[in-house]
Structure formats: C-alpha cells, structure tokens
C-alpha positions in Angstrom: 0.0 0.0 0.0 1.4 3.4 -1.0 1.0 6.2 1.5 0.6 9.8 0.5 2.0 12.5 2.7 1.6 16.2 3.1 4.5 18.3 4.2 3.6 21.7 5.6 6.6 24.0 5.5 8.2 22.0 2.7 10.5 24.9 1.9 12.2 24.6 5.4 15.2 22.5 6.1 13.3 19.5 7.4 10.6 19.8 4.8 13.2 19.6 2.1 14.8 16.6 3.7 11.5 14.7 3.9 10.6 15.6 0.3 14.0 14.3 -0.9 13.6 11.0 0.9 10.1 10.5 -0.4 11.4 11.1 -3.9 13.6 8.0 -3.5 10.8 5.7 -2.2 8.0 5.9 -4.7 7.0 2.3 -4.2 5.8 2.8 -0.6 5.3 6.6 -0.1 4.5 9.6 -2.2 4.4 13.3 -1.7 0.8 14.4 -2.3 1.2 18.0 -1.2 3.6 20.5 0.2 2.6 23.8 1.9 4.5 27.0 1.5 4.0 30.7 2.2 4.9 31.8 -1.4 4.5 29.3 -4.3 6.6 31.4 -6.7 9.5 31.5 -4.2 9.7 27.8 -3.6 9.3 26.6 -7.2 12.9 27.3 -8.1 14.2 25.4 -5.0 12.1 22.4 -5.8 13.6 22.3 -9.3 17.0 21.5 -7.7 15.7 18.1 -6.6 16.9 15.1 -8.7 13.2 14.3 -9.3 11.0 17.2 -10.3 7.8 17.5 -8.4 4.6 18.4 -10.1 3.9 22.1 -9.6 0.3 21.5 -8.6 1.2 19.7 -5.4 2.9 22.8 -3.9 0.3 25.1 -2.5 -0.4 27.9 0.0 -3.8 26.2 0.9 -3.2 24.1 4.0 -6.7 22.7 4.1 -6.5 21.5 0.5 -3.1 20.0 1.0 -4.2 18.0 4.0 -7.3 16.8 2.3 -5.1 15.2 -0.4 -2.9 13.2 1.9 -3.1 10.1 4.1 -0.6 11.4 6.7 0.6 14.9 7.4 4.2 15.4 8.6 4.7 18.5 10.7 8.1 20.1 11.5 6.9 23.7 11.6 6.3 26.0 14.6 3.9 25.4 17.5 1.4 28.1 16.5 1.2 26.7 12.9 1.0 23.1 14.3 -2.2 23.9 16.0 -3.7 25.0 12.7 -2.5 21.8 11.1 -4.1 19.8 13.9 -7.4 21.5 13.3 -7.3 20.7 9.6 -6.3 17.0 10.2 -9.3 16.6 12.5 -11.5 18.3 10.0 -10.4 15.9 7.2 -9.8 12.9 9.4 -6.1 12.6 8.5 -3.3 11.0 10.5 -0.5 13.3 11.8 3.2 13.1 12.6 4.4 15.9 14.9 8.1 16.6 15.0 7.7 20.2 16.0 9.0 21.2 19.5 8.5 24.1 21.9 4.8 23.6 22.7 3.3 25.2 25.7 1.5 23.1 28.4 -1.9 24.3 27.0 -0.9 23.3 23.5 0.2 19.9 24.6 -3.2 19.4 26.2 -4.8 20.4 22.9 -2.7 17.7 21.2 -3.8 15.1 23.7 -7.4 16.0 23.1 -7.0 15.9 19.4 -5.6 12.4 19.6 -9.0 11.3 20.8 -10.2 12.2 17.3 -7.3 11.2 15.0 -4.1 9.2 15.1 -1.1 11.4 16.2 2.5 10.4 16.7 4.4 13.1 18.5 8.1 13.0 19.1 10.6 15.7 20.0 13.2 13.7 18.1 12.5 11.2 15.3 16.0 9.8 15.4 16.2 6.0 16.0 19.4 6.6 18.0 17.9 9.2 20.4 14.9 6.9 21.1 17.3 4.1 22.0 19.2 6.5 24.3 15.9 7.4 26.0 15.5 3.7 26.8 19.0 3.6 28.2 18.4 6.7 30.3 15.3 5.1 31.6 17.2 2.0 32.8 20.1 4.0 34.1 17.7 6.3 36.2 15.9 3.3 37.6 19.3 1.8 38.7 21.3 4.7 40.0 19.2 7.9 39.5 18.3 8.5 43.1 22.0 8.4 44.1 23.4 10.5 41.3 23.7 14.1 40.2 22.1 14.2 36.7 23.0 16.7 34.0 21.6 17.0 30.5 24.1 18.7 28.1 23.1 19.8 24.6 24.6 21.6 21.7 22.6 22.9 18.7 23.0 25.4 15.9 22.7 29.1 16.6 19.3 29.4 14.9 17.5 26.9 17.1 14.8 28.8 19.1 13.7 26.6 22.0 16.0 26.1 24.9 16.2 23.5 26.4 15.5 21.5 23.3 12.5 19.2 23.0 14.9 16.2 23.1 16.5 17.4 26.4 13.0 17.9 27.9 12.1 14.3 26.7 15.2 13.1 28.6 14.1 15.0 31.7 10.6 13.5 31.5 12.1 10.0 31.4 14.4 10.7 34.3 11.7 12.2 36.5 9.3 9.4 35.7 11.9 6.9 37.0 13.1 8.5 40.2 11.8 7.6 43.6 12.2 11.1 44.8 12.0 14.3 42.7 15.3 16.2 42.3 16.6 19.0 40.2 17.8 18.0 36.7 20.5 20.4 35.5 20.3 21.6 31.8 23.3 23.0 30.0 22.6 24.4 26.6 24.8 25.7 23.8 23.5 27.5 20.7 26.5 28.1 18.5 27.8 27.1 15.1 26.0 24.8 12.7 25.6 21.7 14.9 22.6 19.5 14.0 22.2 18.3 17.5 24.4 16.7 20.3 23.0 15.4 23.5 24.6 13.9 26.6 23.0 12.7 29.9 25.6 12.4 32.6 25.0 10.5 35.9 27.6 11.5 38.5 28.2 9.3 41.6 30.6 10.0 44.3 33.6 8.4 42.6 32.6 7.8 39.0 30.3 9.1 36.3 28.4 7.4 33.4 27.6 9.3 30.2 25.0 8.5 27.5 25.9 10.4 24.3 24.2 10.9 21.0 25.6 13.0 18.1 23.6 13.9 15.0 25.8 14.3 11.9 23.0 14.9 9.3 19.5 16.3 9.6 18.5 13.3 7.3 18.2 11.1 10.4 15.1 13.0 11.5 13.5 12.8 8.1 14.2 9.0 8.0 12.5 8.6 11.3 9.5 10.7 10.1 9.1 8.4 7.0 9.3 5.3 9.2 6.7 6.9 11.6 4.4 7.8 8.6 4.4 4.2 7.4 3.7 2.9 10.9 0.9 5.3 11.8 -0.9 4.7 8.5 -2.2 1.5 10.0 -3.1 2.8 13.4 -6.4 3.9 14.9 -6.9 7.2 16.7 -4.7 7.8 19.7 -1.4 9.5 20.8 1.8 7.6 20.0 5.5 8.1 20.3 8.6 6.9 18.3 9.1 4.3 20.9 5.8 2.8 19.9 6.8 2.9 16.2 10.1 1.3 17.0 8.6 -1.3 19.4 11.0 -0.2 22.1 
C-alpha cells in the first residue's frame, strides 16, 4: 500500500529533507502535497531536486493540502502546528508531529486531538535518540536516586527553543523513574552549525556514566519521520511516540 503524505513548511530544512527522501521511495510513499507561504518563491528550489515534483502539489492552501494526503508530517512552529491539527481533525487525517517548543496548554490540545485522530508526537525522530531514551530510563531506575544528573546539549545558533525538546524528553524519562524528585540540570549551547548533540551524565561519588548521541546529518530525523508515517498509517486514533513505532 502506497501512503501519500503532506509536508507543511516544505521549503524549510526539514521539509526539504523529507521531500528528498520521499522522492527516493516511490513504491511505498508519495508526496501528495507541500505547503509554502509563497508558491513562486519555492518553485525554483524544488527544481533542484533530482526528481522534479509536479507544480500543482505545492500550495499555500493548508486545508486542500491535508485533504489530499493520508498522513501529514509537521516540522513547523507550535502556532502553525495547532492550525495543522485542526485541519487534520476536519479531514480525518493522521498526523506526525516533530515540532518542538509547545506550551503546556498546546500539549493538552494535542492530547485532546488524539481522541479524534491518530497522532505520533516525538521531539526527536532519530532512532538513536529513542534508543538513548530507553538507556536513560534504565540508568535512572538503577542509580538515578544516588546521582547528580545533568543534561548537556549543543545545537546550531538558529535553534529557538532552549532546552531542546529532546532534552526535555530526557528530563521527563528521568523524572518518571526517580523515587524522589530532584533537580535535573540543563546546560545548553546555541553556537555554530551543529545539527544536535546530547549527553545525559550521571555522577556518583567516585565515578560518572555518560550516555551520548551525536547527529551528523538532519536526514536522520527525516528518515524517522518516514518510518513513523508508514507505521501510523495502519493505526487507529490515539497518541503515539517513536518508541511505539520502533517497538522499544
């Protein structure tokens, strides 16, 4: 079964990466629509792809774009994500959310929306990061109560949210596996062109253990989004994570 996807913000870095990967996997997934602010501005960039996309799939009309897809893949901004959710509910379409920086009230809206449609939300679509989350969960259960715990991250200078959504995901896993609540220290760097480096450090009295993940290419997040799209296409309404898609 071929799955058609819509990519809001297709002119952005992640949107472009997803579109490129889709162009290499025509047997299983196709790009049905991409949403941009200015169609004339993006058309030249799309022509640089090895495979030329049909002009009519690029649109400024979010509602029409989502109507034409099976799964919508969102890596935009929180405010626009809420509009995307409304349109996915309206047209009964499945949704992948890779956007980060949501407020508590927006997260509650996403949870409510998942009672209407299938949503997979992950602050990091990387397979490696999701394996690290499982390792951090086990480490916290074993020594978390007796350790100082620090989360250290380095991202490119244009990244807006701080701490990153991935760092907050590590914090959630840690807090959910501690017997007693404690402060988790965040250390954030926003310099250079780093895609994303994360470390969780557990410090005991005479030793420390570090769980590291380094992202070398933004493509890993697009690969995870494609995997998630194929997985959620078969799921009923509900709120899912990458751990569900990876059966971790």
